[in-house]
N, C-alpha and C positions, 0 to 999 in steps of 0.2 A: 507460444501461449501455453500456460499451465493451469490446470484445475487442481485445487488442493482438496483431496479427499480427507486427508488427515495431516495435521501439522500446523506449522506457523512459519511465516517468512517475513523478511523486511527488504525493502528497497532502499538503497543509499547511494550517495554520490560523494566524491571527495572535493573538499573546499579548503585550500590552504593546508593540505596534508591532514585534514580532519574529516572523519566520516560524519555525514549529515543524513539522518534517516528521513526518507521521503514518505514512506508508508509502511503499514503492517497489513498482512493478509492472513486469514485463518481458514479453517474448514469451510468449504462451499464457496470460497472466493476464487477468482481467476487472477493469475499473475501475468501481467503483460506490460511491456514497455511499448506504448502505442506508436511512438515515432519510430522506434527501431523495428518493430514487427511489420508495420505497413510500408515503411521505406526500405526495409531489408538492409539496413545499415547498422553498424555497431551501436550499441546503446551507450548513453552517457552515465548510466547508473549501473550499480551492481545489485545482485539478488543474493541474499544469504538465508539459508534455512536455519531457523532458531531452535527447532525441535525436530526429532525424527519425524519424517513426513512421507506420505504417499501422494504422489503427483501423477496426473495424466497430462500428456502434452499433445499438441497438434501444431504442425508447421504451417507457415503461410500458404504453401502450395496445397497442402491437404485441405485447409480451410476453403481455398478457392474451388477445389474439386467438389467439396461438400455443398457449397453454394450453387454450383452448376448442376449437380445431381438432384438437389432438393431445394428449389427456389424459395420455398416457404421458410427455409432455415435462414435466409437473409434477414428476416425480421428478428430472429434470435440474436444474430450478430449485431444488428443495429441497436437493439435494446441493451445488449452488454456494453457496446461501445459508449452509448449514452450514459449508462450507469457509471462506468469508470471515468469518463470525462467529467461528469458532475462531481464525483468524489475528488478528482484532481483540482478542479476549480474551487471547490469549497475549501480544500486545504490551503490553497494559495490565498484565498480571501481571508481565511481565519488568521493566517500568519501576518497579513497586512493590517487587519482591522480589529482583531480581538485582543483584549488584554491577556496577560499570562494566565490569570485566574480563569478567564473565559475559555481560553484554549484548553487548559487542563480539564475543566468541567465538560467541555464538548468531547474530549477524548474519552473520558469516563462514560459519557452517555453512549458513544459509538462503540466502545470496547470495554465493558464493565470489568472484565477479569484481566485486564492488561497487566496489572502489577504482579499477578501470579504467573504470568507467562513470558514477560519481557523484562530485560534488565533495566535498571534505573537510567543508566547512561544512554541507552537507545531511546527510551521514552523522552528524556531531556533533550536529546538531539532532535527528535521529531517535533517537539514543541518549540524549539529554538531557545531553550533555557539551559541554565546550568543544572547539574544534578542536585546541588544544594537548594536551588530555588524550587525545584520539583518536590524535594523532601519537605520544605517549609509549607508549600501549598497542600501537600498531602496531610501534613500534621494539622493544618488549620481546618481542613474539611472533616477529618476523622473525629 
Protein backbone atom coordinates (compact mmCIF):
# COMPACT_ATOMS: atom_id res chain seq x y z
CA UNK A 1 0.00 0.00 0.00
CA UNK A 2 1.31 3.43 -0.92
CA UNK A 3 0.45 6.95 0.24
CA UNK A 4 1.01 9.69 -2.34
CA UNK A 5 2.68 12.67 -0.73
CA UNK A 6 3.33 14.24 -4.12
CA UNK A 7 2.47 13.08 -7.59
CA UNK A 8 -0.12 11.25 -9.63
CA UNK A 9 -0.72 7.60 -10.47
CA UNK A 10 -3.12 5.49 -12.44
CA UNK A 11 -4.18 1.89 -12.19
CA UNK A 12 -4.89 -0.05 -15.34
CA UNK A 13 -5.45 -3.55 -16.65
CA UNK A 14 -5.04 -5.13 -20.06
CA UNK A 15 -8.05 -6.15 -22.11
CA UNK A 16 -7.50 -7.49 -25.61
CA UNK A 17 -3.94 -6.05 -25.55
CA UNK A 18 -5.39 -2.61 -24.72
CA UNK A 19 -4.81 -0.64 -21.52
CA UNK A 20 -7.98 0.21 -19.60
CA UNK A 21 -7.54 2.79 -16.84
CA UNK A 22 -9.31 1.80 -13.62
CA UNK A 23 -8.50 4.79 -11.46
CA UNK A 24 -6.41 7.89 -10.86
CA UNK A 25 -4.92 8.80 -7.48
CA UNK A 26 -3.25 12.06 -6.54
CA UNK A 27 -1.73 13.79 -3.53
CA UNK A 28 -3.10 12.54 -0.17
CA UNK A 29 -4.57 9.40 -1.73
CA UNK A 30 -3.64 5.80 -1.04
CA UNK A 31 -2.80 3.34 -3.80
CA UNK A 32 -3.83 -0.20 -3.06
CA UNK A 33 -5.01 -3.22 -4.94
CA UNK A 34 -7.36 -4.47 -2.23
CA UNK A 35 -7.56 -8.06 -3.50
CA UNK A 36 -3.82 -8.33 -4.06
CA UNK A 37 -2.82 -6.64 -0.80
CA UNK A 38 -5.07 -8.63 1.50
CA UNK A 39 -4.79 -11.98 -0.31
CA UNK A 40 -1.06 -11.40 -0.87
CA UNK A 41 -1.42 -12.63 -4.44
CA UNK A 42 -0.25 -10.93 -7.64
CA UNK A 43 -2.52 -8.13 -8.78
CA UNK A 44 -4.51 -8.22 -11.99
CA UNK A 45 -3.78 -4.55 -12.61
CA UNK A 46 -0.74 -2.40 -13.06
CA UNK A 47 0.19 0.88 -11.40
CA UNK A 48 1.90 3.65 -13.35
CA UNK A 49 3.21 6.92 -11.95
CA UNK A 50 2.16 9.70 -14.32
CA UNK A 51 4.24 12.43 -12.69
CA UNK A 52 7.36 12.58 -10.56
CA UNK A 53 6.09 11.35 -7.22
CA UNK A 54 6.94 10.94 -3.56
CA UNK A 55 5.35 7.81 -2.12
CA UNK A 56 5.34 6.20 1.30
CA UNK A 57 4.75 2.47 1.52
CA UNK A 58 3.72 -0.10 4.06
CA UNK A 59 3.69 -3.87 3.59
CA UNK A 60 0.89 -6.16 4.65
CA UNK A 61 3.02 -7.54 7.51
CA UNK A 62 3.97 -4.05 8.68
CA UNK A 63 0.30 -3.05 8.69
CA UNK A 64 -0.63 -6.12 10.74
CA UNK A 65 2.09 -5.28 13.30
CA UNK A 66 0.77 -1.72 13.45
CA UNK A 67 -2.75 -3.01 14.12
CA UNK A 68 -1.40 -5.29 16.88
CA UNK A 69 0.69 -2.56 18.52
CA UNK A 70 -1.99 0.15 18.24
CA UNK A 71 -5.48 -1.42 18.29
CA UNK A 72 -7.09 2.00 17.79
CA UNK A 73 -5.40 2.13 14.38
CA UNK A 74 -7.77 -0.65 13.26
CA UNK A 75 -10.44 2.05 12.92
CA UNK A 76 -8.22 4.03 10.55
CA UNK A 77 -7.66 0.90 8.45
CA UNK A 78 -11.37 0.14 8.37
CA UNK A 79 -12.27 3.70 7.35
CA UNK A 80 -9.67 3.71 4.57
CA UNK A 81 -10.86 0.33 3.30
CA UNK A 82 -14.45 1.57 3.30
CA UNK A 83 -13.50 4.76 1.44
CA UNK A 84 -11.65 2.98 -1.35
CA UNK A 85 -14.23 0.22 -1.63
CA UNK A 86 -16.94 2.87 -2.06
CA UNK A 87 -14.87 4.61 -4.75
CA UNK A 88 -14.48 1.30 -6.56
CA UNK A 89 -18.20 0.51 -6.36
CA UNK A 90 -19.15 3.99 -7.54
CA UNK A 91 -16.86 3.66 -10.54
CA UNK A 92 -18.39 0.29 -11.46
CA UNK A 93 -21.92 1.71 -11.09
CA UNK A 94 -21.04 4.80 -13.13
CA UNK A 95 -19.77 2.66 -16.00
CA UNK A 96 -22.94 0.57 -15.95
CA UNK A 97 -25.56 3.23 -15.31
CA UNK A 98 -24.41 6.69 -16.43
CA UNK A 99 -24.32 8.11 -19.91
CA UNK A 100 -21.01 9.22 -21.43
CA UNK A 101 -21.88 12.85 -20.64
CA UNK A 102 -22.74 11.98 -17.02
CA UNK A 103 -19.51 9.96 -16.55
CA UNK A 104 -17.51 12.86 -17.95
CA UNK A 105 -19.24 15.39 -15.68
CA UNK A 106 -18.75 13.16 -12.63
CA UNK A 107 -15.03 12.83 -13.37
CA UNK A 108 -14.69 16.62 -13.60
CA UNK A 109 -16.54 16.97 -10.29
CA UNK A 110 -14.25 14.42 -8.62
CA UNK A 111 -11.02 15.60 -10.26
CA UNK A 112 -11.42 19.18 -11.58
CA UNK A 113 -7.85 19.59 -12.85
CA UNK A 114 -7.62 16.20 -14.53
CA UNK A 115 -7.11 17.57 -18.05
CA UNK A 116 -4.06 19.51 -16.88
CA UNK A 117 -2.54 16.41 -15.29
CA UNK A 118 -3.59 13.35 -17.30
CA UNK A 119 -3.40 12.53 -21.01
CA UNK A 120 -6.60 12.42 -23.05
CA UNK A 121 -6.05 8.74 -23.91
CA UNK A 122 -5.93 7.77 -20.21
CA UNK A 123 -9.02 9.84 -19.42
CA UNK A 124 -10.90 8.29 -22.35
CA UNK A 125 -9.86 4.81 -21.27
CA UNK A 126 -11.07 5.51 -17.73
CA UNK A 127 -14.45 6.70 -18.99
CA UNK A 128 -14.84 3.80 -21.41
CA UNK A 129 -14.90 6.21 -24.36
CA UNK A 130 -12.79 7.04 -27.39
CA UNK A 131 -10.47 10.06 -27.18
CA UNK A 132 -12.58 11.68 -29.92
CA UNK A 133 -15.76 11.34 -27.86
CA UNK A 134 -14.06 12.87 -24.82
CA UNK A 135 -12.85 15.77 -26.99
CA UNK A 136 -16.41 16.36 -28.21
CA UNK A 137 -17.79 16.25 -24.66
CA UNK A 138 -15.10 18.64 -23.52
CA UNK A 139 -15.87 21.06 -26.38
CA UNK A 140 -19.61 20.96 -25.62
CA UNK A 141 -19.06 21.85 -21.96
CA UNK A 142 -16.46 24.58 -22.53
